[in-house]
Short mmCIF file of the C-alpha atoms (twelve columns), coordinates in Angstrom:
data_MODEL
# 
_entry.id   MODEL 
# 
loop_
_atom_site.group_PDB 
_atom_site.id 
_atom_site.type_symbol 
_atom_site.label_atom_id 
_atom_site.label_alt_id 
_atom_site.label_comp_id 
_atom_site.label_asym_id 
_atom_site.label_seq_id 
_atom_site.Cartn_x 
_atom_site.Cartn_y 
_atom_site.Cartn_z 
_atom_site.pdbx_PDB_model_num 
ATOM 1  C CA . UNK A 1  -0.072 -0.046  0.218   1 
ATOM 2  C CA . UNK A 2  2.751  2.294   0.801   1 
ATOM 3  C CA . UNK A 3  4.517  1.787   -2.693  1 
ATOM 4  C CA . UNK A 4  1.117  2.574   -4.441  1 
ATOM 5  C CA . UNK A 5  0.506  5.757   -2.319  1 
ATOM 6  C CA . UNK A 6  3.922  6.892   -3.182  1 
ATOM 7  C CA . UNK A 7  3.081  6.283   -7.003  1 
ATOM 8  C CA . UNK A 8  -0.212 7.986   -6.427  1 
ATOM 9  C CA . UNK A 9  1.758  11.272  -5.051  1 
ATOM 10 C CA . UNK A 10 3.988  11.273  -8.073  1 
ATOM 11 C CA . UNK A 11 1.087  10.932  -10.401 1 
ATOM 12 C CA . UNK A 12 -0.691 13.769  -8.684  1 
ATOM 13 C CA . UNK A 13 2.758  15.980  -9.234  1 
ATOM 14 C CA . UNK A 14 3.000  14.708  -12.858 1 
ATOM 15 C CA . UNK A 15 -0.630 15.850  -13.641 1 
ATOM 16 C CA . UNK A 16 0.258  19.249  -11.747 1 
ATOM 17 C CA . UNK A 17 3.234  19.904  -13.868 1 
ATOM 18 C CA . UNK A 18 1.552  18.703  -17.242 1 
ATOM 19 C CA . UNK A 19 -1.243 21.333  -16.650 1 
ATOM 20 C CA . UNK A 20 1.178  24.111  -15.769 1 
ATOM 21 C CA . UNK A 21 3.155  23.113  -19.085 1 
ATOM 22 C CA . UNK A 22 -0.046 22.812  -21.229 1 
ATOM 23 C CA . UNK A 23 -1.127 26.590  -20.133 1 
ATOM 24 C CA . UNK A 24 1.907  27.919  -21.820 1 
ATOM 25 C CA . UNK A 25 1.422  26.273  -25.091 1 
ATOM 26 C CA . UNK A 26 -0.333 26.987  -28.113 1 
ATOM 27 C CA . UNK A 27 -2.936 24.782  -29.394 1 
ATOM 28 C CA . UNK A 28 -0.533 22.840  -31.805 1 
ATOM 29 C CA . UNK A 29 1.982  22.395  -29.181 1 
ATOM 30 C CA . UNK A 30 -0.829 21.174  -26.605 1 
ATOM 31 C CA . UNK A 31 -1.859 18.780  -29.131 1 
ATOM 32 C CA . UNK A 32 1.649  17.611  -29.659 1 
ATOM 33 C CA . UNK A 33 2.052  17.166  -25.759 1 
ATOM 34 C CA . UNK A 34 -1.006 15.201  -25.518 1 
ATOM 35 C CA . UNK A 35 0.155  12.968  -28.139 1 
ATOM 36 C CA . UNK A 36 3.647  12.433  -26.587 1 
ATOM 37 C CA . UNK A 37 1.860  11.837  -23.062 1 
ATOM 38 C CA . UNK A 38 -0.255 9.260   -24.396 1 
ATOM 39 C CA . UNK A 39 2.762  7.601   -25.824 1 
ATOM 40 C CA . UNK A 40 4.631  7.759   -22.688 1 
ATOM 41 C CA . UNK A 41 1.598  6.315   -20.633 1 
ATOM 42 C CA . UNK A 42 1.921  3.323   -23.051 1 
ATOM 43 C CA . UNK A 43 5.654  3.314   -22.386 1 
ATOM 44 C CA . UNK A 44 5.284  3.554   -18.877 1 
ATOM 45 C CA . UNK A 45 2.878  0.903   -18.116 1 
ATOM 46 C CA . UNK A 46 4.427  -1.629  -20.383 1 
ATOM 47 C CA . UNK A 47 7.703  -0.926  -19.140 1 
ATOM 48 C CA . UNK A 48 6.493  -1.639  -15.289 1 
ATOM 49 C CA . UNK A 49 4.639  -4.695  -16.073 1 
ATOM 50 C CA . UNK A 50 7.572  -6.017  -17.685 1 
ATOM 51 C CA . UNK A 51 9.948  -5.096  -15.011 1 
ATOM 52 C CA . UNK A 52 7.591  -6.756  -12.571 1 
ATOM 53 C CA . UNK A 53 6.785  -9.753  -14.440 1 
ATOM 54 C CA . UNK A 54 9.821  -11.653 -13.038 1 
ATOM 55 C CA . UNK A 55 7.754  -11.792 -9.811  1 
ATOM 56 C CA . UNK A 56 4.675  -13.445 -11.481 1 
ATOM 57 C CA . UNK A 57 2.519  -15.216 -9.087  1 
ATOM 58 C CA . UNK A 58 4.369  -13.494 -6.172  1 
ATOM 59 C CA . UNK A 59 3.154  -11.020 -3.520  1 
ATOM 60 C CA . UNK A 60 5.873  -8.909  -4.138  1 
ATOM 61 C CA . UNK A 61 4.869  -7.952  -8.062  1 
ATOM 62 C CA . UNK A 62 2.620  -5.239  -6.933  1 
ATOM 63 C CA . UNK A 63 4.857  -3.464  -5.086  1 
ATOM 64 C CA . UNK A 64 7.711  -3.789  -7.600  1 
ATOM 65 C CA . UNK A 65 5.446  -2.544  -10.167 1 
ATOM 66 C CA . UNK A 66 4.434  0.433   -8.169  1 
ATOM 67 C CA . UNK A 67 8.169  1.121   -7.570  1 
ATOM 68 C CA . UNK A 68 8.699  1.124   -11.128 1 
ATOM 69 C CA . UNK A 69 5.556  3.406   -11.881 1 
ATOM 70 C CA . UNK A 70 6.974  5.916   -9.355  1 
ATOM 71 C CA . UNK A 71 10.545 6.100   -10.636 1 
ATOM 72 C CA . UNK A 72 9.268  6.573   -14.316 1 
ATOM 73 C CA . UNK A 73 6.556  8.985   -13.420 1 
ATOM 74 C CA . UNK A 74 9.289  11.111  -11.540 1 
ATOM 75 C CA . UNK A 75 11.427 10.942  -14.415 1 
ATOM 76 C CA . UNK A 76 8.773  12.136  -16.723 1 
ATOM 77 C CA . UNK A 77 7.726  14.870  -14.287 1 
ATOM 78 C CA . UNK A 78 11.512 16.085  -14.423 1 
ATOM 79 C CA . UNK A 79 11.140 16.030  -18.195 1 
ATOM 80 C CA . UNK A 80 7.878  18.126  -18.441 1 
ATOM 81 C CA . UNK A 81 9.542  20.599  -15.879 1 
ATOM 82 C CA . UNK A 82 12.455 21.316  -18.020 1 
ATOM 83 C CA . UNK A 83 10.246 21.882  -21.137 1 
ATOM 84 C CA . UNK A 84 8.007  24.252  -18.941 1 
ATOM 85 C CA . UNK A 85 11.194 26.172  -17.769 1 
ATOM 86 C CA . UNK A 86 12.397 26.592  -21.616 1 
ATOM 87 C CA . UNK A 87 8.891  27.686  -22.670 1 
ATOM 88 C CA . UNK A 88 7.563  30.259  -19.866 1 
# 
């Protein structure tokens, strides 16, 4: 549960930064950001499912997947923060 809460907090921060970035973009760039984010979500999910797959059937799988989701989400948040700083 703690690992999942940490992921949810990281996801909330990502959403906040995404909204901030979207707020400084024109319509064309917003559409590009949205397309990029949808592709990233697929990447994030498939990466973390793969990373946790070595624990298939075990009680640690969910925790390992949550750790991965948190790590990858924090990385994406940093990328979006960098883009925001460049564009504001």
